[in-house]
N, CA, C, O and the ligand as a Tripos MOL2 file, in Angstrom:
@<TRIPOS>MOLECULE
protein
  273   271    69     0     0
PROTEIN
NO_CHARGES

@<TRIPOS>ATOM
      1 N         -85.7280   38.7740   56.2970 N.3       1 MET1
      2 CA        -86.0660   39.9230   57.1510 C.3       1 MET1
      3 C         -84.9700   40.9220   57.0800 C.2       1 MET1
      4 O         -83.7990   40.5420   57.0840 O.2       1 MET1
      5 N         -85.2890   42.1940   57.0130 N.am      2 ASN2
      6 CA        -84.2930   43.2430   56.9830 C.3       2 ASN2
      7 C         -84.2410   43.9940   58.2360 C.2       2 ASN2
      8 O         -83.7550   45.1240   58.2770 O.2       2 ASN2
      9 N         -84.7770   43.3380   59.3690 N.am      3 GLY3
     10 CA        -84.6100   44.0030   60.6850 C.3       3 GLY3
     11 C         -83.2620   43.6900   61.2320 C.2       3 GLY3
     12 O         -82.3260   43.4370   60.4730 O.2       3 GLY3
     13 N         -83.1350   43.6990   62.5150 N.am      4 SER4
     14 CA        -81.8990   43.4480   63.1170 C.3       4 SER4
     15 C         -81.6330   41.9090   63.2400 C.2       4 SER4
     16 O         -82.5680   41.1080   63.2390 O.2       4 SER4
     17 N         -80.4610   41.5660   63.3340 N.am      5 ASP5
     18 CA        -80.0420   40.0520   63.5370 C.3       5 ASP5
     19 C         -80.0460   39.7690   64.9810 C.2       5 ASP5
     20 O         -79.8560   40.6640   65.8050 O.2       5 ASP5
     21 N         -80.2390   38.6560   65.2740 N.am      6 GLU6
     22 CA        -80.1550   38.1730   66.6610 C.3       6 GLU6
     23 C         -78.7650   37.6320   66.9150 C.2       6 GLU6
     24 O         -78.1240   37.1150   66.0000 O.2       6 GLU6
     25 N         -78.2700   37.7470   68.1980 N.am      7 VAL7
     26 CA        -77.0490   37.1990   68.5870 C.3       7 VAL7
     27 C         -77.1620   36.6610   69.9140 C.2       7 VAL7
     28 O         -77.9400   37.2060   70.6970 O.2       7 VAL7
     29 N         -76.4310   35.5770   70.2990 N.am      8 ILE8
     30 CA        -76.5330   34.9660   71.6180 C.3       8 ILE8
     31 C         -75.1960   35.3230   72.2410 C.2       8 ILE8
     32 O         -74.1470   35.1640   71.6180 O.2       8 ILE8
     33 N         -75.2400   35.8180   73.5010 N.am      9 ILE9
     34 CA        -74.0300   36.1120   74.1590 C.3       9 ILE9
     35 C         -73.9610   35.1120   75.3720 C.2       9 ILE9
     36 O         -74.9320   35.0090   76.1210 O.2       9 ILE9
     37 N         -72.9150   34.4390   75.5510 N.am     10 ASP10
     38 CA        -72.7060   33.5020   76.5990 C.3      10 ASP10
     39 C         -71.8710   34.0050   77.6270 C.2      10 ASP10
     40 O         -70.6620   34.0860   77.4100 O.2      10 ASP10
     41 N         -72.3920   34.3880   78.8210 N.am     11 LYS11
     42 CA        -71.7370   35.0310   79.8650 C.3      11 LYS11
     43 C         -72.2490   34.6980   81.2290 C.2      11 LYS11
     44 O         -73.4690   34.6580   81.3860 O.2      11 LYS11
     45 N         -71.4300   34.4490   82.2570 N.am     12 PHE12
     46 CA        -71.8350   34.1760   83.5990 C.3      12 PHE12
     47 C         -72.6750   32.8470   83.6500 C.2      12 PHE12
     48 O         -73.4650   32.6190   84.5670 O.2      12 PHE12
     49 N         -72.4680   32.0530   82.6850 N.am     13 GLY13
     50 CA        -73.2020   30.8780   82.6030 C.3      13 GLY13
     51 C         -74.6480   30.9650   82.1810 C.2      13 GLY13
     52 O         -75.4510   30.0340   82.2320 O.2      13 GLY13
     53 N         -74.8950   32.2370   81.7410 N.am     14 SER14
     54 CA        -76.2600   32.5110   81.2080 C.3      14 SER14
     55 C         -76.1500   32.9260   79.7000 C.2      14 SER14
     56 O         -75.1450   33.4730   79.2450 O.2      14 SER14
     57 N         -77.2130   32.6360   78.9940 N.am     15 LEU15
     58 CA        -77.2280   33.0470   77.6040 C.3      15 LEU15
     59 C         -78.1600   34.2020   77.4670 C.2      15 LEU15
     60 O         -79.3330   34.1280   77.8300 O.2      15 LEU15
     61 N         -77.6110   35.3070   76.9210 N.am     16 PHE16
     62 CA        -78.3040   36.4510   76.6770 C.3      16 PHE16
     63 C         -78.7070   36.4700   75.1440 C.2      16 PHE16
     64 O         -77.8400   36.3390   74.2800 O.2      16 PHE16
     65 N         -79.9350   36.6220   74.8550 N.am     17 ARG17
     66 CA        -80.1530   36.6240   73.4340 C.3      17 ARG17
     67 C         -80.5750   38.1090   73.1590 C.2      17 ARG17
     68 O         -81.4800   38.6520   73.7930 O.2      17 ARG17
     69 N         -79.8930   38.6940   72.2190 N.am     18 THR18
     70 CA        -80.1840   40.0970   71.9640 C.3      18 THR18
     71 C         -80.0630   40.3460   70.3980 C.2      18 THR18
     72 O         -79.8400   39.4350   69.6020 O.2      18 THR18
     73 N         -80.2290   41.6400   70.0530 N.am     19 LYS19
     74 CA        -80.1670   41.9090   68.6310 C.3      19 LYS19
     75 C         -78.9980   42.7730   68.2660 C.2      19 LYS19
     76 O         -78.3630   43.4020   69.1120 O.2      19 LYS19
     77 N         -78.7490   42.7870   67.0760 N.am     20 VAL20
     78 CA        -77.4980   43.6170   66.5430 C.3      20 VAL20
     79 C         -78.1900   44.5640   65.4690 C.2      20 VAL20
     80 O         -79.0170   44.1900   64.6380 O.2      20 VAL20
     81 N         -77.7350   45.7780   65.6230 N.am     21 THR21
     82 CA        -78.3190   46.7950   64.7280 C.3      21 THR21
     83 C         -77.5630   46.7140   63.4340 C.2      21 THR21
     84 O         -76.5350   46.0440   63.3430 O.2      21 THR21
     85 N         -78.1050   47.4430   62.3630 N.am     22 LYS22
     86 CA        -77.4200   47.4070   61.0700 C.3      22 LYS22
     87 C         -75.9440   47.9570   61.1550 C.2      22 LYS22
     88 O         -75.0800   47.6320   60.3410 O.2      22 LYS22
     89 N         -75.7460   48.7560   62.1350 N.am     23 ASP23
     90 CA        -74.3030   49.3020   62.2890 C.3      23 ASP23
     91 C         -73.5280   48.4280   63.0110 C.2      23 ASP23
     92 O         -72.3680   48.7770   63.2280 O.2      23 ASP23
     93 N         -73.9450   47.2620   63.4760 N.am     24 GLY24
     94 CA        -73.1100   46.3030   64.3050 C.3      24 GLY24
     95 C         -73.1600   46.5560   65.7550 C.2      24 GLY24
     96 O         -72.3660   45.9990   66.5130 O.2      24 GLY24
     97 N         -74.1700   47.4710   66.2200 N.am     25 GLY25
     98 CA        -74.2130   47.6460   67.6510 C.3      25 GLY25
     99 C         -75.0830   46.6060   68.3970 C.2      25 GLY25
    100 O         -75.9950   46.0380   67.7970 O.2      25 GLY25
    101 N         -74.8490   46.3800   69.5330 N.am     26 LEU26
    102 CA        -75.5200   45.4180   70.2740 C.3      26 LEU26
    103 C         -76.7060   46.1490   71.0570 C.2      26 LEU26
    104 O         -76.4960   47.2160   71.6340 O.2      26 LEU26
    105 N         -77.8680   45.5780   71.0560 N.am     27 LEU27
    106 CA        -78.9350   46.1570   71.8380 C.3      27 LEU27
    107 C         -79.0440   45.3880   73.1210 C.2      27 LEU27
    108 O         -78.8430   44.1750   73.1740 O.2      27 LEU27
    109 N         -79.3790   46.1500   74.1810 N.am     28 CYS28
    110 CA        -79.7440   45.5290   75.4480 C.3      28 CYS28
    111 C         -81.0880   44.7770   75.3130 C.2      28 CYS28
    112 O         -82.0630   45.4050   74.9000 O.2      28 CYS28
    113 N         -81.1980   43.4690   75.6360 N.am     29 PRO29
    114 CA        -82.3360   42.7470   75.6670 C.3      29 PRO29
    115 C         -83.4860   43.2310   76.5770 C.2      29 PRO29
    116 O         -84.6660   42.9710   76.3430 O.2      29 PRO29
    117 N         -83.0710   43.9320   77.5980 N.am     30 ILE30
    118 CA        -84.0450   44.4950   78.5310 C.3      30 ILE30
    119 C         -84.4880   45.8070   77.9820 C.2      30 ILE30
    120 O         -85.6960   46.0160   77.8730 O.2      30 ILE30
    121 N         -83.6350   46.6920   77.6320 N.am     31 CYS31
    122 CA        -84.0920   47.9600   77.1140 C.3      31 CYS31
    123 C         -84.7120   47.8850   75.7150 C.2      31 CYS31
    124 O         -85.6020   48.6640   75.3750 O.2      31 CYS31
    125 N         -84.2540   46.9880   74.9580 N.am     32 GLY32
    126 CA        -84.8630   46.7100   73.6740 C.3      32 GLY32
    127 C         -84.5110   47.6960   72.6540 C.2      32 GLY32
    128 O         -83.4130   48.2450   72.7420 O.2      32 GLY32
    129 N         -85.3460   48.0040   71.6490 N.am     33 GLU33
    130 CA        -85.0680   48.9430   70.5990 C.3      33 GLU33
    131 C         -85.8510   50.1920   70.6700 C.2      33 GLU33
    132 O         -86.0190   50.9120   69.6860 O.2      33 GLU33
    133 N         -86.3620   50.4620   71.9280 N.am     34 LYS34
    134 CA        -87.2000   51.6800   71.9930 C.3      34 LYS34
    135 C         -86.3110   52.9420   71.7630 C.2      34 LYS34
    136 O         -85.0850   52.8920   71.8670 O.2      34 LYS34
    137 N         -86.9590   54.0160   71.4630 N.am     35 GLU35
    138 CA        -86.3160   55.2680   71.3150 C.3      35 GLU35
    139 C         -85.4000   55.6280   72.4850 C.2      35 GLU35
    140 O         -85.8430   55.6290   73.6340 O.2      35 GLU35
    141 N         -84.1820   55.9200   72.2210 N.am     36 GLY36
    142 CA        -83.2640   56.2800   73.3110 C.3      36 GLY36
    143 C         -82.6280   55.0420   74.0530 C.2      36 GLY36
    144 O         -81.9010   55.2190   75.0300 O.2      36 GLY36
    145 N         -82.8940   53.8890   73.6060 N.am     37 ALA37
    146 CA        -82.3520   52.6810   74.1710 C.3      37 ALA37
    147 C         -80.8120   52.7580   73.8740 C.2      37 ALA37
    148 O         -80.4110   53.2340   72.8130 O.2      37 ALA37
    149 N         -79.9860   52.2920   74.8050 N.am     38 PRO38
    150 CA        -78.5860   52.2580   74.5730 C.3      38 PRO38
    151 C         -78.1360   51.1810   73.5200 C.2      38 PRO38
    152 O         -78.7250   50.1090   73.3840 O.2      38 PRO38
    153 N         -77.1140   51.5370   72.8380 N.am     39 ILE39
    154 CA        -76.5300   50.5940   71.7670 C.3      39 ILE39
    155 C         -75.0270   50.4140   72.1890 C.2      39 ILE39
    156 O         -74.3420   51.3970   72.4740 O.2      39 ILE39
    157 N         -74.5550   49.1880   72.2210 N.am     40 PHE40
    158 CA        -73.2250   48.8900   72.7230 C.3      40 PHE40
    159 C         -72.4470   48.3300   71.5250 C.2      40 PHE40
    160 O         -72.9850   47.5920   70.6990 O.2      40 PHE40
    161 N         -71.1340   48.7140   71.4560 N.am     41 PHE41
    162 CA        -70.2790   48.3030   70.3110 C.3      41 PHE41
    163 C         -69.3190   47.2900   70.7560 C.2      41 PHE41
    164 O         -68.4570   46.8920   69.9730 O.2      41 PHE41
    165 N         -69.4030   46.8310   71.9830 N.am     42 SER42
    166 CA        -68.5620   45.6170   72.4160 C.3      42 SER42
    167 C         -69.4530   44.8100   73.4480 C.2      42 SER42
    168 O         -70.3040   45.3250   74.1730 O.2      42 SER42
    169 N         -69.1550   43.5880   73.4070 N.am     43 GLU43
    170 CA        -69.9090   42.6940   74.2590 C.3      43 GLU43
    171 C         -69.5870   43.0380   75.7780 C.2      43 GLU43
    172 O         -70.4120   42.7790   76.6550 O.2      43 GLU43
    173 N         -68.4730   43.5760   76.0350 N.am     44 GLU44
    174 CA        -68.1840   43.9030   77.4080 C.3      44 GLU44
    175 C         -69.0210   45.0530   77.9020 C.2      44 GLU44
    176 O         -69.4410   45.0770   79.0590 O.2      44 GLU44
    177 N         -69.2600   45.9910   77.0440 N.am     45 ASP45
    178 CA        -70.0670   47.0870   77.4280 C.3      45 ASP45
    179 C         -71.5490   46.6450   77.6680 C.2      45 ASP45
    180 O         -72.2620   47.0640   78.5800 O.2      45 ASP45
    181 N         -71.8850   45.7780   76.7580 N.am     46 LEU46
    182 CA        -73.3730   45.2690   77.0370 C.3      46 LEU46
    183 C         -73.4570   44.5050   78.2610 C.2      46 LEU46
    184 O         -74.4660   44.6380   78.9540 O.2      46 LEU46
    185 N         -72.4380   43.6450   78.6570 N.am     47 ILE47
    186 CA        -72.4800   42.8240   79.7330 C.3      47 ILE47
    187 C         -72.4600   43.6820   80.9870 C.2      47 ILE47
    188 O         -73.1690   43.4000   81.9530 O.2      47 ILE47
    189 N         -71.6030   44.7840   80.9690 N.am     48 ARG48
    190 CA        -71.5880   45.6690   82.1190 C.3      48 ARG48
    191 C         -73.0150   46.2560   82.3680 C.2      48 ARG48
    192 O         -73.4890   46.3490   83.5000 O.2      48 ARG48
    193 N         -73.6520   46.6370   81.2570 N.am     49 HIS49
    194 CA        -74.9960   47.1860   81.3410 C.3      49 HIS49
    195 C         -75.9620   46.1510   81.9980 C.2      49 HIS49
    196 O         -76.7280   46.4290   82.9200 O.2      49 HIS49
    197 N         -75.8400   44.9770   81.4420 N.am     50 LEU50
    198 CA        -76.7570   43.8340   81.9280 C.3      50 LEU50
    199 C         -76.4890   43.6950   83.4550 C.2      50 LEU50
    200 O         -77.4380   43.5090   84.2160 O.2      50 LEU50
    201 N         -75.2920   43.7760   83.8860 N.am     51 THR51
    202 CA        -74.9840   43.5090   85.2770 C.3      51 THR51
    203 C         -75.6610   44.5980   86.1080 C.2      51 THR51
    204 O         -76.1020   44.3360   87.2270 O.2      51 THR51
    205 N         -75.7400   45.7370   85.6080 N.am     52 ARG52
    206 CA        -76.3700   46.8870   86.2990 C.3      52 ARG52
    207 C         -77.8650   46.6210   86.3400 C.2      52 ARG52
    208 O         -78.4900   46.9020   87.3630 O.2      52 ARG52
    209 N         -78.4630   46.1020   85.3010 N.am     53 HIS53
    210 CA        -79.8820   45.7170   85.4080 C.3      53 HIS53
    211 C         -80.1200   44.7070   86.5940 C.2      53 HIS53
    212 O         -81.0260   44.8390   87.4170 O.2      53 HIS53
    213 N         -79.1790   43.6620   86.5840 N.am     54 GLU54
    214 CA        -79.2350   42.6750   87.6590 C.3      54 GLU54
    215 C         -79.2720   43.2350   89.0000 C.2      54 GLU54
    216 O         -80.0950   42.8770   89.8430 O.2      54 GLU54
    217 N         -78.2670   44.2260   89.2170 N.am     55 LEU55
    218 CA        -78.1730   44.8760   90.5540 C.3      55 LEU55
    219 C         -79.3700   45.6210   90.8680 C.2      55 LEU55
    220 O         -79.8850   45.5930   91.9860 O.2      55 LEU55
    221 N         -79.8460   46.3270   89.8330 N.am     56 ARG56
    222 CA        -81.1600   47.1360   90.1230 C.3      56 ARG56
    223 C         -82.2860   46.2230   90.4580 C.2      56 ARG56
    224 O         -83.1260   46.5870   91.2810 O.2      56 ARG56
    225 N         -82.3590   45.0800   89.8840 N.am     57 LYS57
    226 CA        -83.5070   44.1260   90.1670 C.3      57 LYS57
    227 C         -83.3420   43.6960   91.6060 C.2      57 LYS57
    228 O         -84.3200   43.6660   92.3530 O.2      57 LYS57
    229 N         -82.1490   43.3680   92.0090 N.am     58 LYS58
    230 CA        -81.8880   42.9820   93.4390 C.3      58 LYS58
    231 C         -82.2680   44.0450   94.3940 C.2      58 LYS58
    232 O         -82.8950   43.7780   95.4190 O.2      58 LYS58
    233 N         -81.8940   45.2680   94.0750 N.am     59 GLU59
    234 CA        -82.1560   46.3000   94.9300 C.3      59 GLU59
    235 C         -83.6240   46.4390   95.1480 C.2      59 GLU59
    236 O         -84.0680   46.5350   96.2920 O.2      59 GLU59
    237 N         -84.4280   46.4560   94.0560 N.am     60 SER60
    238 CA        -85.8850   46.6950   94.1910 C.3      60 SER60
    239 C         -86.6080   45.4990   94.6350 C.2      60 SER60
    240 O         -87.6180   45.5880   95.3340 O.2      60 SER60
    241 N         -86.0780   44.3010   94.2180 N.am     61 GLY61
    242 CA        -86.7950   43.0930   94.6860 C.3      61 GLY61
    243 C         -86.4360   42.7600   96.1170 C.2      61 GLY61
    244 O         -87.2830   42.6210   96.9990 O.2      61 GLY61
    245 N         -85.1410   42.6410   96.2970 N.am     62 GLY62
    246 CA        -84.6120   42.3730   97.6390 C.3      62 GLY62
    247 C         -84.8570   40.9580   98.2040 C.2      62 GLY62
    248 O         -84.6610   40.6950   99.3910 O.2      62 GLY62
    249 N         -85.2980   40.0580   97.2960 N.am     63 GLU63
    250 CA        -85.6760   38.7600   97.8810 C.3      63 GLU63
    251 C         -84.4140   37.8810   98.0120 C.2      63 GLU63
    252 O         -84.2760   37.1370   98.9830 O.2      63 GLU63
    253 N         -83.5080   37.9680   97.0450 N.am     64 SER64
    254 CA        -82.3340   37.0970   97.2110 C.3      64 SER64
    255 C         -81.0050   38.0330   97.1870 C.2      64 SER64
    256 O         -80.6560   38.6590   96.1860 O.2      64 SER64
    257 N         -80.4110   38.0390   98.2470 N.am     65 ASN65
    258 CA        -79.1130   38.8280   98.3680 C.3      65 ASN65
    259 C         -77.9680   37.6750   98.2990 C.2      65 ASN65
    260 O         -77.5470   37.0050   99.2420 O.2      65 ASN65
    261 N         -77.6170   37.6280   97.0710 N.am     66 ALA66
    262 CA        -76.4960   36.5290   96.9780 C.3      66 ALA66
    263 C         -75.1850   37.1380   97.5230 C.2      66 ALA66
    264 O         -74.7530   38.2250   97.1390 O.2      66 ALA66
    265 N         -74.5910   36.3690   98.4370 N.am     67 PRO67
    266 CA        -73.2850   36.9100   98.9050 C.3      67 PRO67
    267 C         -72.2020   36.7860   97.8630 C.2      67 PRO67
    268 O         -72.1790   35.9150   96.9940 O.2      67 PRO67
    269 N         -71.3110   37.7320   98.0300 N.am     68 GLU68
    270 CA        -70.2210   37.7230   96.9940 C.3      68 GLU68
    271 C         -69.4050   36.4870   97.0570 C.2      68 GLU68
    272 O         -68.4690   36.3240   96.2730 O.2      68 GLU68
    273 ZN        -80.6990   47.8240   79.2900 Zn       69 ZN69
@<TRIPOS>BOND
     1     1     2 1
     2     2     3 1
     3     3     4 2
     4     3     5 am
     5     5     6 1
     6     6     7 1
     7     7     8 2
     8     7     9 am
     9     9    10 1
    10    10    11 1
    11    11    12 2
    12    11    13 am
    13    13    14 1
    14    14    15 1
    15    15    16 2
    16    15    17 am
    17    17    18 1
    18    18    19 1
    19    19    20 2
    20    19    21 am
    21    21    22 1
    22    22    23 1
    23    23    24 2
    24    23    25 am
    25    25    26 1
    26    26    27 1
    27    27    28 2
    28    27    29 am
    29    29    30 1
    30    30    31 1
    31    31    32 2
    32    31    33 am
    33    33    34 1
    34    34    35 1
    35    35    36 2
    36    35    37 am
    37    37    38 1
    38    38    39 1
    39    39    40 2
    40    39    41 am
    41    41    42 1
    42    42    43 1
    43    43    44 2
    44    43    45 am
    45    45    46 1
    46    46    47 1
    47    47    48 2
    48    47    49 am
    49    49    50 1
    50    50    51 1
    51    51    52 2
    52    51    53 am
    53    53    54 1
    54    54    55 1
    55    55    56 2
    56    55    57 am
    57    57    58 1
    58    58    59 1
    59    59    60 2
    60    59    61 am
    61    61    62 1
    62    62    63 1
    63    63    64 2
    64    63    65 am
    65    65    66 1
    66    66    67 1
    67    67    68 2
    68    67    69 am
    69    69    70 1
    70    70    71 1
    71    71    72 2
    72    71    73 am
    73    73    74 1
    74    74    75 1
    75    75    76 2
    76    75    77 am
    77    77    78 1
    78    78    79 1
    79    79    80 2
    80    79    81 am
    81    81    82 1
    82    82    83 1
    83    83    84 2
    84    83    85 am
    85    85    86 1
    86    86    87 1
    87    87    88 2
    88    87    89 am
    89    89    90 1
    90    90    91 1
    91    91    92 2
    92    91    93 am
    93    93    94 1
    94    94    95 1
    95    95    96 2
    96    95    97 am
    97    97    98 1
    98    98    99 1
    99    99   100 2
   100    99   101 am
   101   101   102 1
   102   102   103 1
   103   103   104 2
   104   103   105 am
   105   105   106 1
   106   106   107 1
   107   107   108 2
   108   107   109 am
   109   109   110 1
   110   110   111 1
   111   111   112 2
   112   111   113 am
   113   113   114 1
   114   114   115 1
   115   115   116 2
   116   115   117 am
   117   117   118 1
   118   118   119 1
   119   119   120 2
   120   119   121 am
   121   121   122 1
   122   122   123 1
   123   123   124 2
   124   123   125 am
   125   125   126 1
   126   126   127 1
   127   127   128 2
   128   127   129 am
   129   129   130 1
   130   130   131 1
   131   131   132 2
   132   131   133 am
   133   133   134 1
   134   134   135 1
   135   135   136 2
   136   135   137 am
   137   137   138 1
   138   138   139 1
   139   139   140 2
   140   139   141 am
   141   141   142 1
   142   142   143 1
   143   143   144 2
   144   143   145 am
   145   145   146 1
   146   146   147 1
   147   147   148 2
   148   147   149 am
   149   149   150 1
   150   150   151 1
   151   151   152 2
   152   151   153 am
   153   153   154 1
   154   154   155 1
   155   155   156 2
   156   155   157 am
   157   157   158 1
   158   158   159 1
   159   159   160 2
   160   159   161 am
   161   161   162 1
   162   162   163 1
   163   163   164 2
   164   163   165 am
   165   165   166 1
   166   166   167 1
   167   167   168 2
   168   167   169 am
   169   169   170 1
   170   170   171 1
   171   171   172 2
   172   171   173 am
   173   173   174 1
   174   174   175 1
   175   175   176 2
   176   175   177 am
   177   177   178 1
   178   178   179 1
   179   179   180 2
   180   179   181 am
   181   181   182 1
   182   182   183 1
   183   183   184 2
   184   183   185 am
   185   185   186 1
   186   186   187 1
   187   187   188 2
   188   187   189 am
   189   189   190 1
   190   190   191 1
   191   191   192 2
   192   191   193 am
   193   193   194 1
   194   194   195 1
   195   195   196 2
   196   195   197 am
   197   197   198 1
   198   198   199 1
   199   199   200 2
   200   199   201 am
   201   201   202 1
   202   202   203 1
   203   203   204 2
   204   203   205 am
   205   205   206 1
   206   206   207 1
   207   207   208 2
   208   207   209 am
   209   209   210 1
   210   210   211 1
   211   211   212 2
   212   211   213 am
   213   213   214 1
   214   214   215 1
   215   215   216 2
   216   215   217 am
   217   217   218 1
   218   218   219 1
   219   219   220 2
   220   219   221 am
   221   221   222 1
   222   222   223 1
   223   223   224 2
   224   223   225 am
   225   225   226 1
   226   226   227 1
   227   227   228 2
   228   227   229 am
   229   229   230 1
   230   230   231 1
   231   231   232 2
   232   231   233 am
   233   233   234 1
   234   234   235 1
   235   235   236 2
   236   235   237 am
   237   237   238 1
   238   238   239 1
   239   239   240 2
   240   239   241 am
   241   241   242 1
   242   242   243 1
   243   243   244 2
   244   243   245 am
   245   245   246 1
   246   246   247 1
   247   247   248 2
   248   247   249 am
   249   249   250 1
   250   250   251 1
   251   251   252 2
   252   251   253 am
   253   253   254 1
   254   254   255 1
   255   255   256 2
   256   255   257 am
   257   257   258 1
   258   258   259 1
   259   259   260 2
   260   259   261 am
   261   261   262 1
   262   262   263 1
   263   263   264 2
   264   263   265 am
   265   265   266 1
   266   266   267 1
   267   267   268 2
   268   267   269 am
   269   269   270 1
   270   270   271 1
   271   271   272 2
@<TRIPOS>SUBSTRUCTURE
     1 MET1         2 RESIDUE 1 A MET
     2 ASN2         6 RESIDUE 1 A ASN
     3 GLY3        10 RESIDUE 1 A GLY
     4 SER4        14 RESIDUE 1 A SER
     5 ASP5        18 RESIDUE 1 A ASP
     6 GLU6        22 RESIDUE 1 A GLU
     7 VAL7        26 RESIDUE 1 A VAL
     8 ILE8        30 RESIDUE 1 A ILE
     9 ILE9        34 RESIDUE 1 A ILE
    10 ASP10       38 RESIDUE 1 A ASP
    11 LYS11       42 RESIDUE 1 A LYS
    12 PHE12       46 RESIDUE 1 A PHE
    13 GLY13       50 RESIDUE 1 A GLY
    14 SER14       54 RESIDUE 1 A SER
    15 LEU15       58 RESIDUE 1 A LEU
    16 PHE16       62 RESIDUE 1 A PHE
    17 ARG17       66 RESIDUE 1 A ARG
    18 THR18       70 RESIDUE 1 A THR
    19 LYS19       74 RESIDUE 1 A LYS
    20 VAL20       78 RESIDUE 1 A VAL
    21 THR21       82 RESIDUE 1 A THR
    22 LYS22       86 RESIDUE 1 A LYS
    23 ASP23       90 RESIDUE 1 A ASP
    24 GLY24       94 RESIDUE 1 A GLY
    25 GLY25       98 RESIDUE 1 A GLY
    26 LEU26      102 RESIDUE 1 A LEU
    27 LEU27      106 RESIDUE 1 A LEU
    28 CYS28      110 RESIDUE 1 A CYS
    29 PRO29      114 RESIDUE 1 A PRO
    30 ILE30      118 RESIDUE 1 A ILE
    31 CYS31      122 RESIDUE 1 A CYS
    32 GLY32      126 RESIDUE 1 A GLY
    33 GLU33      130 RESIDUE 1 A GLU
    34 LYS34      134 RESIDUE 1 A LYS
    35 GLU35      138 RESIDUE 1 A GLU
    36 GLY36      142 RESIDUE 1 A GLY
    37 ALA37      146 RESIDUE 1 A ALA
    38 PRO38      150 RESIDUE 1 A PRO
    39 ILE39      154 RESIDUE 1 A ILE
    40 PHE40      158 RESIDUE 1 A PHE
    41 PHE41      162 RESIDUE 1 A PHE
    42 SER42      166 RESIDUE 1 A SER
    43 GLU43      170 RESIDUE 1 A GLU
    44 GLU44      174 RESIDUE 1 A GLU
    45 ASP45      178 RESIDUE 1 A ASP
    46 LEU46      182 RESIDUE 1 A LEU
    47 ILE47      186 RESIDUE 1 A ILE
    48 ARG48      190 RESIDUE 1 A ARG
    49 HIS49      194 RESIDUE 1 A HIS
    50 LEU50      198 RESIDUE 1 A LEU
    51 THR51      202 RESIDUE 1 A THR
    52 ARG52      206 RESIDUE 1 A ARG
    53 HIS53      210 RESIDUE 1 A HIS
    54 GLU54      214 RESIDUE 1 A GLU
    55 LEU55      218 RESIDUE 1 A LEU
    56 ARG56      222 RESIDUE 1 A ARG
    57 LYS57      226 RESIDUE 1 A LYS
    58 LYS58      230 RESIDUE 1 A LYS
    59 GLU59      234 RESIDUE 1 A GLU
    60 SER60      238 RESIDUE 1 A SER
    61 GLY61      242 RESIDUE 1 A GLY
    62 GLY62      246 RESIDUE 1 A GLY
    63 GLU63      250 RESIDUE 1 A GLU
    64 SER64      254 RESIDUE 1 A SER
    65 ASN65      258 RESIDUE 1 A ASN
    66 ALA66      262 RESIDUE 1 A ALA
    67 PRO67      266 RESIDUE 1 A PRO
    68 GLU68      270 RESIDUE 1 A GLU
    69 ZN69       273 GROUP 0 **** ****
C-alpha cells in the first residue's frame, strides 16, 4: 500500500491508532484525513489535540464529569 502508515500511540493508558502522512506528520484519528484536517509533527501536539476532543465530548455529552 502506498497510503499512509498506521502508528499506535500509547498515552493515558489508552492506545490511539492513527496514521502518519508521507511527510511524517501524525493525523488525528478523530479528524481523519479529510480536507483541512490538522497534521501534527510531534506526539505531544497530537495528544494535546486529542485531549481537547475528549473535553469537547464531555461538554456536549455531560454524562460523566470525572473529577480531577
Ligand atoms: Zn481531531
